[in-house]
N, C-alpha and C positions, 0 to 999 in steps of 0.2 A: 653872792649866791650863784650868779651866772658863771663866774670864774671857777667856782668849785665844780659845777656841772661840766664845764668845759674840760677841766683837768681830769675828771672821771672818764669822760669820753676818750681823751687821749690815752689814758692808762689802759682802758678796755681794748682800744684799737691796737695799742702796742703789744698787749698780751696775745691778741689774735694773730698779729703778724709774726710774733715770736713762735707761736705754735706751728705755723707753716714753715718758717725758715729753719727752726731748730733741728728738725730731722736731717735737713740737708747739711747743716753745719757740723752736728755732732756725730751722726751716723754715716754721713756720706751720701752723695747723690745716688749711688748705685744701690745702697741698702734701702734707701727710701723707695726707689723704683721697684726693688724686689718685693717689698711689703705691698706696694700697690698692685704688683702682678698677682700676688697671692690672693689678695682681696678680689681682684677681677676674676681670677680662675674659680674662686668659690662661687661667685655669682653665675659663671658659665656652667658650673657643675649642676647648679639647681635647674638651669634651663634645660640641660641635656637629659635630665631625668623626667621630663614631662611625658606622660603617657598620652599619645595622641591617637584617639580612635573616634570614628564618626565625624559629625559635622562641627561647625564653628561653635554652636551652643554647647556641645559636649566638651569641646576643647576648653572652654572657659570654666567648666565645672570641675575639671581635673585638679587633683591636689598636687602641689609641687613637692617632690621628695628630694631633699638634698643629701649629700654624703654625711653620715653621722661619724662621730669621732671614732667609734669602734670599728667602722668599716674601712678606715684608712690604713694603708699598708706602708710602713716605713721603708725607705730605700737602704737601710743599714746593711743588708746582706749583699750589696752590689759594690762594684769597684767605685771608690769615692771619686777618682779622677774623672771617670766617664760621667757620673752623675753631676759633678760640678761643671763639667763642660756643657752638659745639657742645660743646666740652670743658667749658666752664663750666656748661652746662646739665646735663651728666652728673654733674659733681662736686656740683652742688646737689642732684641727686636722691639721690646717695649720702649726702650730708650729712644729708638729711632722714631717711633710714633709720637712720643711726647715732645721731643725737641724739633720735629719736623725735618730732621736731617735725612737726606735720601742717599743711600748707597748706590753704587752702580750695579748692573745686572749680575756681574760675575761674583761680587761679594754676596749678593742676595742668594745666589745659587749655592755658594759654599755654606752659608748659614743654614739653608734648608737641608742640605745633605747632612750636616752635622746634627741637626735636630732630628732628622729621620733615623740616623744610626743610633742615637741615644735611646729612642723609644723602644728599640728591640730589647733592651735590658729591663724595661719597666714591667710591673705586674698590674694586671687589670684589677681594679678594686672591686669589681663585681664578682670576680672569680673566687676570691679567697677571704670573704669576711669572717667565716667560721674559724679561721686559723689565727685571728688576731688576739693578742693578749689584752687584758683589761688594764695592764699597767700603763703608767704614764711614761712612755719611752722617750729618752733623750737621744737626739741624733746630731752629729756634727754637720752643720750646713755648709761651712766653707773652710778652707785650709787655715784660716785665722784661729780656729779652735772655738769660736763663739757657738754656744749651744742654744737650742731653742726647743720649746715644747712641741711635740709632734702635731698639736692642734694648729700650729701656724705653718706647718710644712706639708703640703699635699704632693703626692707623687705626680709627675707629669702624666697627663692622660695617655692611655694606650691608643694605638692607631684605631682600634675598633670603636672606642668611645669618641675619638676625635671626629670620625666620619659618620656619626649617628645622624646628623642633620641631612647629610647628602643621601644617606640610605632612605630616610623618610621622604625626601623629595622624589627619589626614584619610585618608591612605593605609591606615592600620589599619582605620578605619571601613569603607572601601570593600572591603577584603579580607574583613572580617567578614561583610559583606552577601553576598559571593560564596559563602563557605563555608556560610552559613545557607541559601542557596538550593539548593545542591547536596549538602549533607551527608547521609550515610547515616543511617538510623534508629539504628544501633548507637551513635552518639556523642551521644545525647540529653542526658545529664547535662552534658557539657562544652558542648554547644551552648546549652543554657539559660543557663549561666553566661556564655558569650560574648555572647549576645543581651542579657543584662542589662547587661554591661559596655559594650557598644556603645551602647545607649540612654542610659546614664548619661554616657558620653563625649560623645555628641551634645549632650546637655543642657548639659554643662559648657563646651563650646567654642562654643556658639551665640552669635553676635555677636562673637566674638573675632577680631581681625584681625592680631595680631602676638604674638610669643613673650613679650614683656615683660608681657603681660596674663595669661599662664598662671600659675596658682597651683601650689603644691607638691603639692596633692592631685591636680591634673590630671596632673602628671608621674608621680606614684606610680600613678595609675590606668592611665596609658600603659604602664608596665612590667608591671602585672598583665595587661593586655589582650594584650600581646605574648606573655606566657607562655601564655595561653589559645589564642592563634592558633597557637602552636607545637604545642600538644597536639592541637588539632583538625586541623592539617595532616597529622598522621601517619595520620589515618583515610582519607586519599585516596591512591590510586595516581596516578601521573603520567598514565597513559593515560585513566583515568576522568575526571579533571579536564579534560584537553585535549578529549576528546570532548564533554563537557557544555558547555564554553565555545564550541566550534565550533558546536554546536547552537543555543546562545544567540545567537551571531553571525549565523547564517543566519536565525533568526527575526527578529532586529532589522533585518537588511537587507531582508527581505520587508515588514516594517512601514513602513520608510522608503520603499521603492518604491511601496507602496500610497498612502502619504500624498502623495508627490510627484505621482503620477498623478491623485489626487483634486484636489490643488491646481491642477494644470495644466488639468484639465477645468473646474473652477469659474471659473478665469480666462478661458478661452476662452468659456465660457457667458456670463460678464459682458460680453464683447466683442460676442457675437453677439445678445444679447437687447436689444431696444429698451427703453430706460429710459422710465419713465412720463412724466417731465417733457419728454423729447424728443418723445414721441408727442403729448403735449398741445400743444406748440409747433407741430408739423406740422399738427395738426388745426385749430388756431386760424387759422393762415395760409391753409390750404386753404379754410376757410369764407369768409374775407375775400376771397380770390381769386375765388371763384365768385359773390360778391355784386357784382363789377364787371361792367359791360357789355363785350361782346367788343371793342369799339374802345378800351377803357381798359386792355386787357391787354397792350399793347405797351410795351416799355421804350424810353426815349429814345435818340437818336443811333444807331439801328440801321443807318443809312447807312454807318457806319464799319466794319462788321464784315467787309467784303470788301476794304478798302484795304490793299495789301501793304506800304506804307511805314510803317505804324504798328507799335507793339510789341504783338504778339498773344500772349496767355497762355491756356492751356486747362486746365480742371480737370474730371475725370470723377468725379462724386460724387453720393450721395443724402443727404448730411448738410448741413442748412441752416446750422448754426453754423460748421462747418468751412469751407464755401465763403465765409461772411461774413468769417472771419478771414483767409483767403488774399487776398481782395480788399482788405479794409481795410488790412492790413499793407503790401501792395504799393503802394497808392495813397498812404498816409501817408509813405512813404519816397521816393517818386518825385520827381525834379526837374521832369519834364514830365508830369504826370498826364493831361493832355488827349490824349496820344499812346497811352494805355493802352487796350487792348480785351481784355475777359475773355470767354472762351467757356466757359460752364458747361454740360456735357452730363450729363444725368441720365435716369432712367426716367420713364415717364408718371405713375407714382404720386406722385412727389415734385416734378414740374415745377411744379404750382400753388403749393406752399409756398415753394420757392426763388424763384420769380418774384415772389411777393407780398412776400417779405422785401426784395428790392431795389427794389420799388415804394415800400415804406415807408422804406427806408434807402438812398437813392441814393448812389453812390460819388463824389460831387463831379463833377469834369470828366471822369472816366473813363467808359468805355462797358462795359455788361454785356449779354451776349447769352445767354439760357438756351434750350436746345433739348432735345428728348427723343430717345432712340434710335429711337423710332417714326418719326421723320422720315427715317431712313436706310433707305429701301426696298431699296437695293442690298445691305444687310447680310445679309439672309436667304439670299442665294444661296451665301454662304460656309459657313454652318452649322458653324462651328468652336467655338462656345461650348458649354461643358459636355462637350466631347469627352473630357475626362479622367475622366469618371464620378465626380466628387467630389461628396459630399453637402453640403459646407460652402458656403453661399451666398457667402461672402467670396471664394471662388476660382472660382466658376462664373458670377458676374455678368458680363453683357456689358461693364459699365463697366471691368472689370479689363483686358480685352484690346482695348479700343478704341485703345490706344496704337499697335497695329500697322496701323491703317487711317487714319493721319493724312492722307495725300495725298487719300484719298477723302472724308474729312470736311471738309477745308479745301482744296478744289480751287483757290481763287483766291490762296492764300498761298504765299510762298516760304520763310519761316522761321516758327517758332513755338516757344515755351517751354511745356513740359508740367510742371505741378505735381501732385504727389500732394496730396490734401486735408488731410494732416496736417503741412503745413509752415507756417512763419511767415517772412515776408520782413522783413529788418531794415535793408537798405541799398538805395540806388538801383541798379537792374539795367541801366541804359542801356549801361554798359560791356560787359555780357555780349553784347549784340547786335553789338558790333564785333569779336568774337572771330574770328580767322583760322582757319577750319575746315580749311584745307589739303586740300580735296577730300573730307573725311570727312562722314558723314551725321549723327552725333550728337556733341554735346559733353557730357561727364559727368565728375564727380570720381571718380578711381580709389580703390579700396579697399585699395591696398597702399602703405604709406608708404615713402619712400626711406630706405634704410639699415636697415629693419626686416624681419623675416620676414613674408612675405605672410600675411594672415589671411583673405583671400577669394580663393583661387585657384579657377580654374574647375573643376578636377578634384574639388573638394569638393562640387560640386553636380551634375555631369554624369557619367554612367556612360561611361567611356572604354573599356570592354570591347567596345563595338560597333565593328566595323572601320571603318565610314564615319566615325564620330566621331573615332576614334583617328588616322585618316589626314588629316582635314581641320582639326584643331585642336591647338594646343599645350596639353598638360595643365597646364603651369606658368604659363600666362598669367594675368594679373590680371583680375579682374572690375571693374565700375564700378557706381556707385550710381544707382538709380532715385530719383525724387522731385523732382528739378529738372534737366531736360534740355533743351538747345537742339537743335532739329532743322532741318537743311537739307532742305526738302522737294523741292527741285529735284534734288539728288543722290540722294535716296530714289527718285524716279521714274526716274532714269537707271539705277539698279541694280535696279529692280523688286524691292525688298526685301519687299514684302507677299507676293509669291509664294515667296520664300525662307522667310518665316515659316510659310506654309502647309505647306511641305515638311517642316520640322522638327516642326511641330505634329502632322502625320500620323504621323511616325516615333515620336514620344513616345506616341501612342495605341496603337501596335502593340507597342512594347517598353518595358521599364522603364528609361528613360534618365535620369530625374530624379524628384524627390519631387513627386508629383501635388498635394500641398497648396498649392504655390505654383509652378506651372509658368511663370508669366510671367517670373520671373528668368532661368532657364536659356534659355528661348526668346529673350529679349532679347539675352543675351550671345552666342548662336549666330547670331542674325539679323544683328546689327551687328558681328560679329567682323571685326577689322582695318579697321573703318570708324568708329572712335571717336576723337575728339580729347579728350585728358585735360585737364581744367580744373584751375586752382589750387584747393587744398583750401579756401581761404577762401570760395569761392563757396557751399559746401554742406557743412554739418556734420551727421553722423548720430548716432543712438544715444539720443535723448532719450526714446524710448518703451520702452527695455529696459536701458540702461546708466546706472547711477547715478554712474559715475566720469568722465563727460565733463568735460573741463577747462573751467572757468568762463571763462577768458580766450579760449579758442577760440570759445566760444558768443557772447561779446560781440563778437568781431571778425568773425563769419561773416555773409555776406550773406543766407543762407537756413539756417534750422535745421529739422531734420526729426525728427518724433516716430515714427520707424520702430519697429516692435514692436507689442505688443498693448496697452501701457499708454498709450492715447491721452489727450491733455490734456483732453478733454471727458468722460472717464469718471471714476468714483469711484476707480478703481485707478491713476490717473495718479500720476507721481512729483511730489510736492509741490515739490521744489526747482526744477523746470523749468516748472511750470504757469503761473507769472505771465507768462512770455514770450508765452504764448498768450492768456490771459484779458484782458490789457491792451488788446487790440484789439476787445473787445466792451463794449457799454454795458449793464451788467446792471440799470440803472434803466429799461430799455425796458419798457413796460406788459406786453407779451406774455411777456417773460422773468420778470417779477415774478409774473404770474398763473400761470405754469407752474412756479414755484418753482425757476428756474434761477439758480444763484449762482456766484460766482467760486470 
C-alpha cells in the first residue's frame, strides 16, 4: 500500500515538473518568457487603471478596471518589423530580470532607445475603443508565422499610460504643498509627517521621466503619502479651502498683472530711449557735416526732385540707419534705379547726420533729397501737432502726422509712395506705379483676409457711440495698413482731404473717439474712408515687429516687409528670426559703425 502511494506521489511530482519544463522544451525559452511578459503586463494594466482620489480609505474602496477585450487595439496596421523589434526588446528586458544577467550600461541605453522609438508607433488604447471591431482578429506575432488570438497580445503601452504613476506622484506632491500652505495649526503632527514624506518623494523622483524607472520603495512611499494626504484633508472644511484658494488665485493674478505692466513699461522705455551707439553715430556724422563748407552740403542730382515722371518715395524719420536701409533695399531691387527719387523729411536736429550719411554712402544712380520740417513755414498755421495732449514723443512728433500734408509738401508731384522707416523693400516696385487707382486717393493692403474673420475692423479702434461717426461710417468696414502706401495727389487735392483730416482731428481732441496713443491710424482710416484702393497682399506684409508667427514663405514673396510694432530691427529687443532681412542692407564694416560698436 505504501509503495502504491509512493508511486502516485512520484507520478504527480513528475507531471508537475513536466508542466514547468515543457514550455521551455517545446515552445522555447523566449516564447515562454513572452507569455510571462504578457501575463505581467495584464496585471500592470489593471493597476494603472486604479482611480486614486481622496485618502487611503477611499483608495481601498475604488474598483479596479482592467482593459477589456473590446478595448484592445491590434497592431496589425503598423510595420511588422518595428513592432517585432519592440516586442523583442521587451522580452530581452524580461529575460535579463529572470536570469539575473546584467548588461553593461551601453547595452541598456541602446535597449531603452529602441524601446522608446517603438512606442511612437503605438496607439493609446484609451483613445480609440469605439473604433474596435467585435471580430476575433488574428495577428501575426512573429516572423515565424505563428498566429495568436488577440486576447493574448496586448499593444505595448503608450508613453502616456506608462508614465501614469509618475504623474500621480507629482499630483500628490502638489497637493501636499497646498495643504502645507493652508493647514491649520491643529494638525501639526500629521503635517510634519506629510512634509517629510513630500521632501523624500521629491528626492526620489528627481530626474525620473517614466514609470519604468520607479523603484518599489517609491511606490510604497506613494501609498504612505496618499494615506497622509487623506488624514490631513479631514482637517479642512470645503469652504475654508475654497476661500483660501480663491485668495491665493487673486494674489497670483495681481502679481501677474504687475509683472506684465512692468515688462510693458520696460519694453516701451527701451524703444523710447536713445541707445548709446546710435547717439554716437549721430554725433560723429553731425561733426563731419559741419566740417564741410556750405557749398559742399548739397546732395547730387537735386534737379530731379520736382520731376513728376520719376518714381518718388518719401520717408519721415529721425533714424539714420532706418533711412539707410529703406533707400539701400529699394535701390538694390530696382530695375531702373536712375528713376528713383527719395525724399527724406526729418527734424532740424537730425538733418546734418542723415545728410552726411548719404554724402558718405551715395545710393548709386538714385537721388536722395533730405529736408527739415523747418522748411515748411506754412505748417505752423495748422497747429495740429500734439493736439492730443500725449506725453509720448513717438505720437506727438510732427513727423508722425506729416502724412496728411502731402500735397503741400510735394506741390509739383502727382503721385508718391510713402514708406514708414521700419520697412524693407525686397522686390522692384515699378509695377506698383502702374496700379489702376479707379479714382481713389490711396492704395493700401487691407488687413482683412478673404474667407477669414476680420481682425482689424474699424470699430475696434473708433468709438461709434458718437452720432456723427455712427452715421458716416460702417462699423464693420475693414481697415488698411500704413507703412507702404501709394497716393494720388491729384485726387487728394480734388477732394480737399487735408481739410477732412483737420475736421476729424478737432473732433478727436474734443471727444474720446479713439486711443490717443496712436491717433494717426483712426484719423487715416476716417480721412480716406471710401477712397482706398485695396492692393494685393504680396505688396506689403506686416507683423515682423510684434508677431513671431509670420509665415516664412509670405515674407520671402512679399515686395515690402514691415516691422510694425515696438520690436524694431535696430533694437536689442528685435525678433532674431526676422532681423537678417534688415541687417543685410547695411555694411557693418563701415568705420563709423565700427567706432560706435554697431553690429548686426
